[in-house]
C-alpha distance (Angstrom), angle and dihedral (degrees) to the residues before:
residue distance angle dihedral
M1 . . .
A2 3.80 . .
P3 3.82 115.4 .
I4 3.78 120.2 -104.3
Y5 3.79 117.2 -129.9
S6 3.77 129.6 -169.3
R7 3.79 110.7 -130.9
I8 3.80 130.5 -168.3
I9 3.79 106.4 -125.2
A10 3.81 99.0 174.2
T11 3.79 144.9 1.3
G12 3.80 136.6 -150.7
S13 3.79 139.2 178.7
A14 3.79 143.8 -174.2
L15 3.80 134.4 -159.2
P16 3.80 130.4 -173.7
E17 3.79 113.1 -102.8
R18 3.79 95.0 -120.8
A19 3.81 114.9 85.8
V20 3.80 118.2 -168.3
S21 3.80 117.9 -160.4
N22 3.78 127.7 -153.8
A23 3.81 87.2 -107.9
D24 3.80 88.7 57.9
L25 3.81 90.1 53.7
E26 3.80 91.0 51.2
K27 3.82 86.4 69.3
I28 3.80 95.1 58.2
V29 3.81 106.6 30.5
D30 3.82 137.3 32.3
T31 3.80 98.5 -96.8
S32 3.79 141.4 99.9
D33 3.78 138.5 -138.6
E34 3.82 89.9 -115.4
W35 3.82 93.0 50.5
I36 3.81 91.7 51.8
R37 3.81 97.5 42.0
T38 3.80 96.8 46.9
R39 3.81 93.4 49.3
T40 3.81 101.2 37.5
G41 3.81 112.3 9.0
I42 3.81 89.8 -123.8
R43 3.81 119.0 141.5
Q44 3.79 101.3 166.2
R45 3.79 143.8 -7.0
H46 3.82 136.2 -157.3
I47 3.80 118.9 -119.2
A48 3.79 124.9 -158.8
A49 3.79 116.8 -115.5
D50 3.79 121.7 -118.5
G51 3.79 106.9 -73.0
E52 3.81 93.4 14.5
T53 3.80 108.7 124.9
T54 3.78 140.7 -165.3
G55 3.79 87.1 -105.9
D56 3.80 91.9 54.8
L57 3.80 91.5 55.0
A58 3.81 92.5 42.3
F59 3.82 90.8 51.3
L60 3.82 92.9 52.3
A61 3.82 93.0 46.8
A62 3.82 90.2 47.7
Q63 3.81 92.5 49.4
R64 3.79 91.2 52.0
A65 3.80 92.9 47.9
L66 3.80 93.0 48.4
E67 3.79 91.3 47.5
A68 3.80 91.6 50.6
A69 3.81 89.8 48.0
G70 3.78 94.4 48.3
V71 3.81 87.8 -129.1
K72 3.79 125.0 139.5
A73 3.78 117.8 -134.5
S74 3.81 88.7 -124.2
E75 3.82 88.9 64.1
L76 3.81 93.7 62.1
D77 3.80 119.4 110.2
L78 3.81 96.1 -172.5
I79 3.81 142.9 12.2
V80 3.81 119.2 -159.3
L81 3.80 117.6 -176.9
G82 3.79 123.5 -169.2
T83 3.80 112.4 -152.0
T84 3.78 142.1 135.7
T85 3.82 92.5 -168.8
P86 3.82 105.4 59.4
D87 3.80 120.8 -179.4
I88 3.80 92.8 -118.1
I89 3.80 136.6 -5.7
F90 3.79 91.9 -101.0
P91 2.93 147.8 41.5
S92 3.79 95.1 40.3
T93 3.77 119.4 -104.7
A94 3.81 86.8 -118.2
C95 3.81 88.5 62.6
L96 3.80 91.4 47.9
V97 3.80 90.9 51.2
Q98 3.81 91.1 44.5
Q99 3.79 91.5 57.5
R100 3.81 92.9 48.3
L101 3.80 91.3 49.5
G102 3.80 93.1 48.2
A103 3.80 93.8 -120.4
N104 3.82 93.6 129.5
G105 3.78 115.3 162.2
C106 3.79 102.9 33.7
A107 3.80 121.0 104.0
A108 3.82 113.8 -86.8
F109 3.79 131.0 177.3
D110 3.81 144.0 149.9
V111 3.80 127.2 -115.6
N112 3.80 119.3 -153.3
A113 3.80 111.2 -159.6
A114 3.82 95.9 133.0
C115 3.81 111.0 -128.7
S116 3.82 90.8 -3.6
G117 3.80 91.2 57.9
F118 3.79 97.2 108.6
M119 3.80 92.3 45.5
Y120 3.81 90.7 50.8
A121 3.82 89.8 47.7
L122 3.80 90.8 49.5
G123 3.82 91.3 50.1
I124 3.80 91.3 50.4
A125 3.80 92.9 47.6
D126 3.80 90.2 49.1
K127 3.81 90.2 55.9
F128 3.82 92.6 48.5
I129 3.81 90.4 54.4
K130 3.79 95.7 42.9
S131 3.80 90.3 50.6
G132 3.80 89.5 55.3
Q133 3.80 93.5 -118.6
S134 3.82 94.8 113.1
K135 3.80 134.2 31.1
K136 3.80 102.7 -179.0
V137 3.80 122.2 30.5
L138 3.78 133.3 177.8
V139 3.82 113.6 -147.2
I140 3.80 119.4 -169.6
G141 3.80 136.3 -178.9
A142 3.81 113.5 -166.0
E143 3.80 136.6 161.7
T144 3.80 145.4 169.1
L145 3.79 95.7 -166.4
T146 3.80 93.6 157.2
R147 3.81 86.7 75.2
M148 3.81 88.0 73.8
V149 3.79 99.2 39.2
D150 3.81 121.6 115.6
W151 3.80 102.4 -137.4
N152 3.81 90.2 -159.7
E153 3.81 93.3 59.4
R154 3.79 105.7 81.7
E155 3.81 96.3 -171.7
T156 3.81 92.4 65.0
C157 3.81 110.4 17.5
V158 3.81 92.4 69.1
L159 3.81 93.2 55.5
F160 3.78 105.6 64.2
G161 3.78 140.3 71.3
D162 3.80 140.1 166.3
G163 3.80 128.6 -108.7
A164 3.79 148.4 114.5
G165 3.77 140.1 -131.9
A166 3.80 133.0 -173.3
V167 3.79 141.7 -171.4
V168 3.79 133.3 -164.2
L169 3.80 114.6 -137.6
E170 3.79 125.5 -164.3
A171 3.78 135.0 -177.4
S172 3.79 112.7 -99.9
G173 3.77 140.8 172.4
E174 3.80 87.9 -140.9
P175 3.82 121.0 81.9
G176 3.77 114.9 -87.8
I177 3.80 119.0 144.1
Y178 3.80 107.3 21.6
A179 3.81 97.9 -177.6
T180 3.78 142.8 -8.7
C181 3.81 127.2 -163.1
M182 3.81 128.3 -166.7
H183 3.81 131.5 -176.6
A184 3.79 141.2 163.9
D185 3.80 139.1 -174.3
G186 3.79 116.6 -169.5
G187 3.78 89.8 -170.9
Y188 3.79 88.8 86.0
K189 3.81 93.5 55.0
E190 3.78 99.4 123.8
L191 3.81 95.4 50.7
L192 3.81 90.2 71.3
W193 3.78 120.6 9.9
N194 3.77 152.2 112.0
P195 3.81 107.9 -123.5
V196 3.81 100.2 -157.4
G197 3.78 132.0 80.2
V198 3.76 149.1 133.9
S199 3.79 99.4 -73.3
V200 3.81 99.6 37.2
G201 3.79 90.1 38.7
F202 3.78 137.2 -123.7
R203 3.79 124.7 -83.5
D204 3.76 125.0 -112.7
E205 3.79 92.9 -113.4
P206 3.80 135.4 106.3
N207 3.80 108.8 -67.2
H208 3.85 87.4 12.3
G209 3.80 90.1 -77.4
V210 3.81 90.4 -73.6
R211 3.79 99.8 160.5
I212 3.81 135.1 145.4
K213 3.80 112.7 -117.9
M214 3.78 118.7 -162.2
A215 3.79 139.4 171.2
G216 3.79 93.6 -151.6
R217 3.80 101.2 -170.2
E218 3.80 93.8 48.7
V219 3.80 92.3 45.8
F220 3.80 90.1 52.3
K221 3.81 92.7 53.2
V222 3.80 95.0 49.0
A223 3.81 93.1 42.9
V224 3.81 93.9 54.2
K225 3.81 93.1 46.5
T226 3.80 94.2 44.6
L227 3.80 95.8 46.7
D228 3.79 89.4 49.2
S229 3.81 91.8 59.8
L230 3.81 90.8 40.4
V231 3.80 90.7 60.1
D232 3.81 90.8 55.7
E233 3.79 92.6 46.9
T234 3.79 94.0 48.9
L235 3.80 94.3 48.4
E236 3.80 91.0 48.7
A237 3.81 92.1 48.5
A238 3.81 90.2 52.1
G239 3.81 94.1 42.2
M240 3.79 90.6 -123.9
H241 3.81 140.4 122.9
E242 3.80 134.8 -130.3
S243 3.79 89.7 -102.1
D244 3.83 90.4 60.0
I245 3.82 92.2 65.6
D246 3.80 116.1 95.0
W247 3.81 98.1 -179.5
L248 3.78 137.8 18.3
I249 3.81 112.3 -149.9
P250 3.81 105.1 -176.2
H251 3.77 135.4 177.7
Q252 3.79 106.9 -79.3
A253 3.80 103.0 -130.9
N254 3.78 105.9 113.7
L255 3.80 131.0 1.9
R256 3.81 91.3 -139.4
I257 3.82 91.7 58.8
I258 3.81 90.0 47.2
E259 3.80 91.3 50.8
A260 3.81 91.4 48.7
T261 3.82 91.6 53.8
A262 3.81 91.6 46.9
K263 3.80 90.2 51.1
R264 3.80 90.2 51.5
L265 3.83 88.5 54.9
Q266 3.82 91.5 44.5
M267 3.79 84.8 -124.5
P268 3.82 122.0 150.8
M269 3.80 114.9 -124.5
D270 3.80 91.0 -116.2
R271 3.82 86.4 71.0
V272 3.80 92.3 51.5
I273 3.80 121.2 86.7
V274 3.81 109.3 -131.7
T275 3.81 122.6 -175.0
V276 3.82 99.7 144.6
D277 3.81 88.9 102.4
Q278 3.82 90.6 62.0
H279 3.81 103.3 31.2
A280 3.84 106.6 24.6
N281 3.82 114.7 -153.0
T282 3.80 108.7 -25.9
S283 3.81 92.0 172.4
S284 3.82 110.5 -143.9
G285 3.80 89.3 4.7
S286 3.79 90.3 61.7
V287 3.82 104.6 82.5
P288 3.82 97.4 40.7
L289 3.83 90.6 46.5
A290 3.81 89.8 52.9
L291 3.80 91.3 45.0
D292 3.80 93.0 51.2
Y293 3.79 90.7 48.8
A294 3.81 90.2 49.7
V295 3.81 92.5 50.4
R296 3.80 98.2 43.0
S297 3.80 93.4 44.4
G298 3.80 89.1 56.1
K299 3.79 94.9 -119.0
V300 3.80 95.0 116.1
Q301 3.80 113.6 56.4
R302 3.79 132.1 -167.9
G303 3.79 112.9 -86.1
Q304 3.80 95.1 29.9
N305 3.81 122.8 124.6
L306 3.79 117.3 -120.3
L307 3.81 130.1 -166.5
L308 3.80 112.1 -154.9
E309 3.80 120.4 -173.5
A310 3.80 141.1 164.1
F311 3.78 142.1 -177.9
G312 3.80 126.5 -159.8
G313 3.77 150.7 156.1
G314 3.74 116.1 -50.6
F315 2.95 80.7 47.5
T316 3.78 97.5 -89.3
W317 3.78 129.0 165.0
A318 3.79 131.4 177.9
S319 3.78 143.6 163.5
A320 3.78 145.9 -171.9
L321 3.79 130.4 -157.6
L322 3.78 112.2 -159.8
R323 3.77 147.8 156.2
Y324 3.77 110.4 -119.8
């Protein structure tokens, strides 16, 4: 029996209308454009409008991906949405998006793996297709992280933005996703986390004390080391070599981390998709946003091999090696 592959047939993305430059941030927090650019590579980020939710962005990205794929929402067997900033506690944002799309009846659920959320969702969707349980799957990564940013804390507020990206996967006899890898280590929890929640309770502070806490230098060190080993694992799982990769599409958190991964692959930066300068860190929206940009700009072409990878709070880290 011929193997079943899951293949990305289309991409889509959505960004809030409001773009906030580093110069804009200089007016509200003790920072500078130079300080932000030299440490992160970020020049601007998009911020959701009042009342604009993760689900709103996810819905728009999904619509655009489905339209590009020529697939009706009613044809979907599964929707998996990576997010750490859901609209409401329940139902899942995937269910909310499903209803708006008109895909009622198929399975739909959220995955919370912080910045690795989309990569986890993609890995899960790949397994559903390869098992024969699903034929067409919508995978989304969407976030409104600026809702939990402390705009007085310059080390973190400059890093994040809002946005969403989506892909449509279908079962195929032709190679698509060769391999996916997923890992986590909760032992690093307090290096990057948000310490409030439903079960442990909210704090009696403005915005319920919902604030991102990060030890930036330590996170950087672990991220570089972890992604280095992840590259080896992914290539081995796919039976491929560094030279087989046409494009690296990494999590867009920090240009220095991206450059370190590219160096490990001996890959020139002109074969690396970089959008962190325009979008900042959109968490699980990051990789699919970069992928959609790469596809719609004409950089990524059909038949090319792409390495996607991400690292996030948890810690979590995940990857996919695929032929587009």
